[in-house]
N, C-alpha and C positions, 0 to 999 in steps of 0.2 A: 467408460473406460477408456482409461490415459492410453497414451501409446509405447509406456515404458512395462506395459500390462501385456498389450498383445505383442511383445519384441520388438525391433528397432529395424521402424519401419514408415518413414520418407514422409508417407501419404498419408500416412494420420496423426503425424504430430502437423503438414502443413495443416488437414481438417481440425484438426480442436487447438491451435493455434487462430486458426479463421472464425472458427465460435464462438470465443473468448472476449476476437475485434467485435463481433458484431453484436454478443451482451451488455459486453461494458461501451457502444457507442449507446444503445440502448434506452441502460440507464443514466445516462448523459446526456438523450432528449427525454426520455422521464422527467430526469432533474430541471432542465431550464425551463419546462414548460408547469412545475410544481412549483419552479422559482417567480417564469415570467407570471403566472396567476396571482401568487401572492403579492407582485410589487403592481400590477393592475388592482386588486381587492384594497390594496394602503394606497397606495402611489397613485393611483387614481381622482377618492372625494379625493386627495389632500392638491393635486394639483384645477382640479377645476373648485374646492373652494377660496386659490390665492389667484387663480388667476380671475374667476366670475365672478364672487364673494367675497372679495374684501375689500374694502376702498375704509376713505378716512367718515366721512359721513360730514356735511355741512348742520345739520341741524342738532344747537347744543340745550343741554336744559333745559327748559322753559317751566316758567312760573304757573302752576299748578291754575288751570280757568275756575274751575269750582270755587266762592265764596268761604269754603270753607277749610285749612290743608286737611289734604286726605296724602295721609301712605301711596305714595306710587310705583308703578311700575312703568319698566324701557317700553315705550312703541313702536319698535322694532319686533320685539317678540309677536307680536300680532301676524306678520310675515313672517316673521322664518318659524313659527310652529306651524301654519299649512301644510308643508312634507310630512311635516308627523300623521295630519289629519285627513289627508292619501291614503295613509298604509291603513288606518282605520278605515277609509273606507272600499283599498279595495280587497280592506279584508273579507268584511263582506258583501261584498260582487262574487267574490271567491269562494264564501258561504254558500251567495244563492248560487250559482252556480254547477258545485256537487251538487245541489237539489235534485237538480234538473239533469245534465249533460255528463259527461268522461274528462277526467281529470285531462284527456288527452285534448282537451280541446278548446281548452281554458287562453288566453293573449299570454303567458310570462312575462316573455319577453317587450311587451307594449306598458306592461306593471313598469319595470325596473325603468325601463326608458320614460315615461311621466312622474316619475322620484324629483325624479334630477332635472326634468322638465318644470316639477311644484318649484324645486330649486332655486332654477331658475328665475324663472317670475318673482319669489320672495325678494333675489340675492335681487335682484332688473331695481327693489325696493328702497333698501336698506344701503346700498350701498352710491347712492344718492344724499341718502337724508337722514341717519342712524351712523356711529360708530359702530364701530365692528366686536362682536361680541362673539367673545372667545368660546366659552363655552358651548351658548348652543348651537357655534359652530359646528366643533368636534362632536359634540353629539349626534348632529344633524347627520356630517359626514361618520360618522361608526355607524349611523342607523344604516343608514345606505349603502353602508360597503356590503353589511351581511346579508340585507334584503336585496342589491342585487346580485351577491351569490345565488342565493336561493330561491333566487325568482329564475334564474339563467343555470341552473343546476337540473334544479326542476323543467326545466323549458325544455331542456337538452334530454332531457331523460324520459316525461312525457312523451313525446312528442316520438320516437322509437323504442326503445323497447318496450315502454310502457304500453305504445300504440300498439305493438304486438301483439303481446298480451292477449289485451280487450281483445281485441279482433278473434285471440284462439279460444277466446271465453265466453268473459261476461265482466261485465262492473258491479251488479247484485248480488254478494258475498255481503256476511256479513263485516270484513274488512274495509269492502267501501262504506260500507254505512257509517262504520263507526266512523270514518271519514270525516267526514260529512259533521255529522255531531259534532265534533272536535273542531271544527270550521265555524260553526254556527256559534257551537257555545265561546269559543275565540272572539268574534267580532263583538259580542256582547259583553262580553267579559271587560273586552277592549275601550269601551264606553266611559265605564267607572275606575279604573286604573291603568298601568302601566305595565303592553307585553311582561317586558320582564318577570312581575309578579305574578303570570299564569304560569300551574305548578306540571309544567311538560314530562316530567320526572315522572307524576304521579298520572297525567294520560295513559305512559307507556304501561308502565301497570297493570291500567288498568284493561287496555288491550290486549296483553298477554294472558289475564284471570278470568274477560268477559267473556270472551270471543272462543266460539269451538277451532279445535286445531285441527280439526277433519270435519268435511261436508261437502254439497258439493262445489264443482271446478275450484278442485281444490291444488293447481295451476297460480291460480289468479289468486287465494286464499293465499297462498304460501309470498307470492310477492310482491305484492300489499302490505304483507308483513314486516317482509324482510326491509322496505319500500319507508315505513309508517317508522318502524323499528330505529331507522337510520332520522329518519326527520327527526323522531321527537329527541333525541337525544343530541345529536346537533346544537337541537335548539333548547336546553334544555343545560346543556354548555355557553350554547349561547348566551341565555338567559344570567346566569350564574358571574358570567364575566361583563355583563351593559351591569349588574346590576353595581359592580367594582365601580366600573369604569364613569357607571353615572346614578350614586348612590340615593338612594329615597330626598324627593323632594325635600328643601331643609319645613320648617311649618311653616318663614314668611310667604313660601311655592303652597302650599296647601292650603292658605288662609280665604278667606272672603275675598273680594274684594268689593271696597267705595270707591261707590257711585251718585254721584247728583243726579236726581230725576224732580225734574219741576212738568204742573202741570195736570194732581196727580189727588190722594187723599189717601188717608194711611192704611185703610182697609185696600184700596188695587191695591196696595206694594206688600203688602198681609198676605195675598191670596195671589201670588206672582213672586212668591219666595224671597223677598226682599227682606231685610228689617229695618226696621228706622233705630236709626242713631242720636240723630237731634231735628229739629225743624227750624232752617230759612228762614222761610218765608207761606205766609198764604201759601196751600197747592206743592211746595218744594220745601227737596228732604236732602239729605243724607242719609242715607242706606249703605247696604250690607250687602253681597248674590253672592249666591252660588259659582265655583269652577264649575267645567266639561260642561258636558251634557247640558248640567240646570241650567249655567247660563244662558246658554240659548233658548230657552224653556221660560228666564224670568226674561230675558228682552225680549222675545215674540210677544209675551202677555201685558210685559210693561204697556210695550207700543201699538197693541193692537186693541189697547184700551186707552187709548187717546194720549197717556203719559210721553213725555218728552226725556227723555233720554240726556244731557247734556257734560258727561266728565264720568267716567270711566278709569280707576289710576290714575290718573294727571292727566288723561287724554281726551282727544277729543276724535278720532277715527277708527277704526279698525274695520279687522277682513272678517267677510259670509262666503261663504258656500255655497253655492245653489246648485238643480238639476233641475233642469227641465227636462220632462218627459217624450217622451214616443208621443207623435203625434198630436201632441201643443201646440198653440202657436208658434211662427218663429220668429226670432228677432229678423232686423232688415241687418245685414254686414256691415259693420262700423257702427250699431245701434250700441247708445251710451246712455243708461239712470240721468234721470236728470241734476242728480249732485253726483262724487262719486265716478268712476273711475271701474269699468271692467279690464282685467290685468293678464284674466288668462280666459280660453272658453273652448275645454275641450273633450271630444269626443266618452263616455263608459263606456270602458271594456269589456260591460258583459250585454250593451247594450246599445253598439256606433249611432247609432240614430238619437237618444238622448246625449248633452253636451251638460258641461260640470261647470259651473264658469264662479273666477274668484273674483269675488267686489272690493275693492278698497271704499270704501265709504262714512263720511263724517256723522259720529252719535246723532246728534241736531236733526240729519235726517234722511235718518232709519224709513221711518214712514212713508216717508217719500217713492227708498226705495223700492222698497216692499212692496208700493200701489206699482209699481212698476217690474216685477217680475212678477207677484199676481198674474195681471198683466199678459204675462210671456209662457204663461203655464209652467214656471218655474216651481219648484218648491225647494223652503230651506235647508240643506242638510247640514250643515255648522255656523256658530257668531265664533267664531275664534277670537280668545281669550290673549290675554297676555301673561 
């Protein structure tokens, strides 16, 4: 009731004015917080890329080292794809975590921090040796902003209200199991396609159509329904926006990679997913290799059979990511492979006793690095193509 409805009483009028002023101050404060977060999400990645990742690069495009001209790709891409591969790996770790533990105990803030650590590792090489890649850096900035926002918001919520509801009831509901199943499905999906292609909206409809609306622990059920609805809705919109910002890769980007492989036979090449283009000499071939995870399997199979990969898409270096398992042999501090260089050694999210190694390797020396990793109890997680 306003002061004029109560009659002329100055004390009511003063209180109403004070109440309205407090409400305006709260609105202004909320607007400032929203503006600050928006500026941080947009300006933070831009500032990081501008300060840490910008550089002129000193390496000029070089002649192909293969004896046969092949379609080439920028070598710097193998470094710049490391942050993307980390997100895929962390999504897999998140799925493993949900299968055994509560959502509130996942290290969300560390996940966001590790993304920018991977960016710093990649940029530490590219700024010195390669020309600045505008399209890739913008894509990584957009990915980093969205990924950071997701991890921070989930970390704040799950560590407060989410943890409280867990304490009151349980995490054994159909909605919790649906979340864990979706996390596993997404982790598998990302090994073969871009995350923007994942049908988040379809999963949201499946949640409401296939999980019972009522049952034991109703508070947890409906809290998870609301959380998953918000998450899948935002991700669906983000995926749509991501497809606009980063449309489907061109046919050239989806095509197989040309490579020069020596010391092998046509039968070994075929058994490891390589298609022969031409024969260079005895045991030496120009081939094409698949992309993504299949690329890693082909390279590991070829090197394991004794073949020497001498060139891929006009490049003689590549990045691989390996994981040392808990309880395995540990490398001494500062230990480096006989060829190449360990660019980063970071603890895994769900098992800090194991470490993820990012290694720069000359293609012709992959066998030596594989032996070095095996002696230290490490397994190869990814070989990052171009």
